[in-house]
Biotite code that builds the C-alpha atoms (Angstrom):
import biotite.structure as struc

atoms = struc.array([
    struc.Atom([-16.340, -28.751, -30.779], chain_id="A", res_id=1, res_name="MET", atom_name="CA", element="C"),
    struc.Atom([-17.857, -25.559, -32.151], chain_id="A", res_id=2, res_name="LYS", atom_name="CA", element="C"),
    struc.Atom([-15.471, -22.724, -33.021], chain_id="A", res_id=3, res_name="ASN", atom_name="CA", element="C"),
    struc.Atom([-16.286, -19.357, -31.464], chain_id="A", res_id=4, res_name="ILE", atom_name="CA", element="C"),
    struc.Atom([-15.225, -16.252, -33.319], chain_id="A", res_id=5, res_name="SER", atom_name="CA", element="C"),
    struc.Atom([-13.092, -13.627, -31.594], chain_id="A", res_id=6, res_name="LEU", atom_name="CA", element="C"),
    struc.Atom([-15.893, -11.096, -32.084], chain_id="A", res_id=7, res_name="LYS", atom_name="CA", element="C"),
    struc.Atom([-18.440, -13.332, -30.343], chain_id="A", res_id=8, res_name="THR", atom_name="CA", element="C"),
    struc.Atom([-16.045, -14.035, -27.505], chain_id="A", res_id=9, res_name="LEU", atom_name="CA", element="C"),
    struc.Atom([-15.291, -10.306, -27.055], chain_id="A", res_id=10, res_name="SER", atom_name="CA", element="C"),
    struc.Atom([-18.984, -9.405, -26.978], chain_id="A", res_id=11, res_name="ILE", atom_name="CA", element="C"),
    struc.Atom([-19.645, -12.165, -24.455], chain_id="A", res_id=12, res_name="THR", atom_name="CA", element="C"),
    struc.Atom([-16.869, -10.890, -22.163], chain_id="A", res_id=13, res_name="VAL", atom_name="CA", element="C"),
    struc.Atom([-18.143, -7.296, -22.361], chain_id="A", res_id=14, res_name="VAL", atom_name="CA", element="C"),
    struc.Atom([-21.722, -8.357, -21.620], chain_id="A", res_id=15, res_name="VAL", atom_name="CA", element="C"),
    struc.Atom([-20.561, -10.497, -18.687], chain_id="A", res_id=16, res_name="ALA", atom_name="CA", element="C"),
    struc.Atom([-18.560, -7.544, -17.319], chain_id="A", res_id=17, res_name="SER", atom_name="CA", element="C"),
    struc.Atom([-21.540, -5.221, -17.546], chain_id="A", res_id=18, res_name="LEU", atom_name="CA", element="C"),
    struc.Atom([-23.806, -7.796, -15.936], chain_id="A", res_id=19, res_name="ALA", atom_name="CA", element="C"),
    struc.Atom([-21.413, -8.271, -13.032], chain_id="A", res_id=20, res_name="SER", atom_name="CA", element="C"),
    struc.Atom([-21.394, -4.507, -12.428], chain_id="A", res_id=21, res_name="ASN", atom_name="CA", element="C"),
    struc.Atom([-25.156, -4.557, -12.053], chain_id="A", res_id=22, res_name="PHE", atom_name="CA", element="C"),
    struc.Atom([-25.147, -7.645, -9.862], chain_id="A", res_id=23, res_name="VAL", atom_name="CA", element="C"),
    struc.Atom([-22.560, -6.224, -7.453], chain_id="A", res_id=24, res_name="PHE", atom_name="CA", element="C"),
    struc.Atom([-23.755, -2.613, -7.599], chain_id="A", res_id=25, res_name="ALA", atom_name="CA", element="C"),
    struc.Atom([-25.456, -2.890, -4.232], chain_id="A", res_id=26, res_name="SER", atom_name="CA", element="C"),
    struc.Atom([-22.260, -3.985, -2.428], chain_id="A", res_id=27, res_name="ASN", atom_name="CA", element="C"),
    struc.Atom([-20.874, -1.434, 0.018], chain_id="A", res_id=28, res_name="ASP", atom_name="CA", element="C"),
    struc.Atom([-17.538, -0.669, -1.640], chain_id="A", res_id=29, res_name="MET", atom_name="CA", element="C"),
    struc.Atom([-16.661, 2.120, 0.812], chain_id="A", res_id=30, res_name="SER", atom_name="CA", element="C"),
    struc.Atom([-15.595, -0.481, 3.377], chain_id="A", res_id=31, res_name="LYS", atom_name="CA", element="C"),
    struc.Atom([-13.383, -2.241, 0.870], chain_id="A", res_id=32, res_name="ALA", atom_name="CA", element="C"),
    struc.Atom([-11.728, 0.954, -0.326], chain_id="A", res_id=33, res_name="SER", atom_name="CA", element="C"),
    struc.Atom([-10.956, 1.989, 3.249], chain_id="A", res_id=34, res_name="LEU", atom_name="CA", element="C"),
    struc.Atom([-8.897, -1.135, 3.674], chain_id="A", res_id=35, res_name="LYS", atom_name="CA", element="C"),
    struc.Atom([-6.873, -0.312, 0.574], chain_id="A", res_id=36, res_name="VAL", atom_name="CA", element="C"),
    struc.Atom([-6.289, 3.330, 1.482], chain_id="A", res_id=37, res_name="GLU", atom_name="CA", element="C"),
    struc.Atom([-4.998, 2.675, 4.992], chain_id="A", res_id=38, res_name="GLN", atom_name="CA", element="C"),
    struc.Atom([-1.294, 1.892, 5.236], chain_id="A", res_id=39, res_name="PRO", atom_name="CA", element="C"),
    struc.Atom([-0.396, -1.609, 6.279], chain_id="A", res_id=40, res_name="VAL", atom_name="CA", element="C"),
    struc.Atom([1.633, -0.309, 9.200], chain_id="A", res_id=41, res_name="SER", atom_name="CA", element="C"),
    struc.Atom([1.243, 3.157, 10.649], chain_id="A", res_id=42, res_name="SER", atom_name="CA", element="C"),
    struc.Atom([4.199, 5.076, 12.008], chain_id="A", res_id=43, res_name="PHE", atom_name="CA", element="C"),
    struc.Atom([2.770, 4.963, 15.519], chain_id="A", res_id=44, res_name="SER", atom_name="CA", element="C"),
    struc.Atom([2.655, 1.163, 15.284], chain_id="A", res_id=45, res_name="GLN", atom_name="CA", element="C"),
    struc.Atom([6.272, 1.097, 14.096], chain_id="A", res_id=46, res_name="LEU", atom_name="CA", element="C"),
    struc.Atom([7.264, 3.337, 17.009], chain_id="A", res_id=47, res_name="ILE", atom_name="CA", element="C"),
    struc.Atom([5.442, 1.016, 19.382], chain_id="A", res_id=48, res_name="SER", atom_name="CA", element="C"),
    struc.Atom([7.154, -2.041, 17.897], chain_id="A", res_id=49, res_name="ASP", atom_name="CA", element="C"),
    struc.Atom([10.723, -0.773, 17.319], chain_id="A", res_id=50, res_name="TYR", atom_name="CA", element="C"),
    struc.Atom([11.499, 2.492, 19.175], chain_id="A", res_id=51, res_name="ASP", atom_name="CA", element="C"),
    struc.Atom([13.607, 1.082, 22.000], chain_id="A", res_id=52, res_name="THR", atom_name="CA", element="C"),
    struc.Atom([15.068, 4.436, 23.123], chain_id="A", res_id=53, res_name="ASP", atom_name="CA", element="C"),
    struc.Atom([11.591, 6.048, 23.162], chain_id="A", res_id=54, res_name="LYS", atom_name="CA", element="C"),
    struc.Atom([12.623, 9.181, 21.217], chain_id="A", res_id=55, res_name="ASN", atom_name="CA", element="C"),
    struc.Atom([9.726, 8.867, 18.703], chain_id="A", res_id=56, res_name="ASN", atom_name="CA", element="C"),
    struc.Atom([12.099, 8.256, 15.797], chain_id="A", res_id=57, res_name="THR", atom_name="CA", element="C"),
    struc.Atom([13.499, 5.060, 14.321], chain_id="A", res_id=58, res_name="LEU", atom_name="CA", element="C"),
    struc.Atom([17.204, 4.372, 13.836], chain_id="A", res_id=59, res_name="SER", atom_name="CA", element="C"),
    struc.Atom([18.805, 1.752, 11.596], chain_id="A", res_id=60, res_name="ILE", atom_name="CA", element="C"),
    struc.Atom([19.848, -0.082, 14.772], chain_id="A", res_id=61, res_name="LYS", atom_name="CA", element="C"),
    struc.Atom([16.235, -0.249, 15.960], chain_id="A", res_id=62, res_name="GLU", atom_name="CA", element="C"),
    struc.Atom([15.042, -1.504, 12.558], chain_id="A", res_id=63, res_name="LEU", atom_name="CA", element="C"),
    struc.Atom([17.802, -4.101, 12.133], chain_id="A", res_id=64, res_name="ALA", atom_name="CA", element="C"),
    struc.Atom([15.462, -7.000, 12.942], chain_id="A", res_id=65, res_name="GLU", atom_name="CA", element="C"),
    struc.Atom([13.089, -6.016, 10.093], chain_id="A", res_id=66, res_name="ASN", atom_name="CA", element="C"),
    struc.Atom([14.902, -6.667, 6.799], chain_id="A", res_id=67, res_name="ASP", atom_name="CA", element="C"),
    struc.Atom([12.435, -4.721, 4.640], chain_id="A", res_id=68, res_name="LYS", atom_name="CA", element="C"),
    struc.Atom([12.556, -1.580, 6.779], chain_id="A", res_id=69, res_name="LEU", atom_name="CA", element="C"),
    struc.Atom([16.323, -1.801, 7.198], chain_id="A", res_id=70, res_name="ALA", atom_name="CA", element="C"),
    struc.Atom([16.776, -2.017, 3.412], chain_id="A", res_id=71, res_name="LYS", atom_name="CA", element="C"),
    struc.Atom([14.485, 0.985, 2.866], chain_id="A", res_id=72, res_name="ALA", atom_name="CA", element="C"),
    struc.Atom([16.111, 3.034, 5.643], chain_id="A", res_id=73, res_name="PHE", atom_name="CA", element="C"),
    struc.Atom([18.184, 5.314, 3.361], chain_id="A", res_id=74, res_name="GLU", atom_name="CA", element="C"),
    struc.Atom([15.138, 6.107, 1.234], chain_id="A", res_id=75, res_name="GLN", atom_name="CA", element="C"),
    struc.Atom([13.093, 6.861, 4.335], chain_id="A", res_id=76, res_name="LEU", atom_name="CA", element="C"),
    struc.Atom([15.786, 9.008, 6.017], chain_id="A", res_id=77, res_name="ASP", atom_name="CA", element="C"),
    struc.Atom([15.299, 12.036, 3.758], chain_id="A", res_id=78, res_name="VAL", atom_name="CA", element="C"),
    struc.Atom([17.358, 14.519, 5.803], chain_id="A", res_id=79, res_name="ASN", atom_name="CA", element="C"),
    struc.Atom([20.219, 12.069, 6.451], chain_id="A", res_id=80, res_name="GLY", atom_name="CA", element="C"),
    struc.Atom([20.192, 12.408, 10.260], chain_id="A", res_id=81, res_name="ASP", atom_name="CA", element="C"),
    struc.Atom([20.217, 8.597, 10.697], chain_id="A", res_id=82, res_name="LYS", atom_name="CA", element="C"),
    struc.Atom([16.731, 8.744, 12.263], chain_id="A", res_id=83, res_name="GLU", atom_name="CA", element="C"),
    struc.Atom([13.325, 8.328, 10.623], chain_id="A", res_id=84, res_name="ILE", atom_name="CA", element="C"),
    struc.Atom([10.708, 10.755, 11.874], chain_id="A", res_id=85, res_name="SER", atom_name="CA", element="C"),
    struc.Atom([6.985, 10.535, 11.344], chain_id="A", res_id=86, res_name="GLU", atom_name="CA", element="C"),
    struc.Atom([7.225, 13.341, 8.768], chain_id="A", res_id=87, res_name="GLU", atom_name="CA", element="C"),
    struc.Atom([9.868, 11.451, 6.775], chain_id="A", res_id=88, res_name="GLU", atom_name="CA", element="C"),
    struc.Atom([7.802, 8.279, 6.961], chain_id="A", res_id=89, res_name="PHE", atom_name="CA", element="C"),
    struc.Atom([4.712, 10.099, 5.642], chain_id="A", res_id=90, res_name="ASN", atom_name="CA", element="C"),
    struc.Atom([6.754, 11.742, 2.875], chain_id="A", res_id=91, res_name="GLN", atom_name="CA", element="C"),
    struc.Atom([7.958, 8.313, 1.814], chain_id="A", res_id=92, res_name="TYR", atom_name="CA", element="C"),
    struc.Atom([4.401, 6.944, 1.754], chain_id="A", res_id=93, res_name="LEU", atom_name="CA", element="C"),
    struc.Atom([3.225, 9.925, -0.327], chain_id="A", res_id=94, res_name="ASP", atom_name="CA", element="C"),
    struc.Atom([6.106, 9.373, -2.742], chain_id="A", res_id=95, res_name="LYS", atom_name="CA", element="C"),
    struc.Atom([5.169, 5.704, -3.097], chain_id="A", res_id=96, res_name="MET", atom_name="CA", element="C"),
    struc.Atom([1.500, 6.541, -3.674], chain_id="A", res_id=97, res_name="LYS", atom_name="CA", element="C"),
    struc.Atom([2.420, 9.060, -6.388], chain_id="A", res_id=98, res_name="LYS", atom_name="CA", element="C"),
    struc.Atom([4.671, 6.536, -8.109], chain_id="A", res_id=99, res_name="SER", atom_name="CA", element="C"),
    struc.Atom([1.739, 4.130, -8.359], chain_id="A", res_id=100, res_name="LEU", atom_name="CA", element="C"),
    struc.Atom([-0.536, 6.592, -10.131], chain_id="A", res_id=101, res_name="THR", atom_name="CA", element="C"),
])
C-alpha cells in the first residue's frame, strides 16, 4: 500500500471541502436554517399540551408528566412564583441561545 503524506492528505481534504461548497452552492439553505432557528416546542404548544387550569402559565404540577420540563422548572421560573409564563420561557430560551454562542 502506498503511504500518503500528511501534507498531501490535508491538501486533498481542503480541496474536497472547497469542491463540495461549489457543488451544494445552489441548495436553498434558507429552508434548512429556518428549521434550526425555530424552537422545538413553542410556549403556546406547551400551554395547549399541559395547561390544565387554563391560566396561560405552567405549574410544576402541570409539568410533572414531562421529566425534562419538570427538571428545568426552577431554571425556567425566574421570578419564583411557581408558575412559568411565556416571558420566562422566552427568557430561558434566549439564555440558552446565548450560552451556545
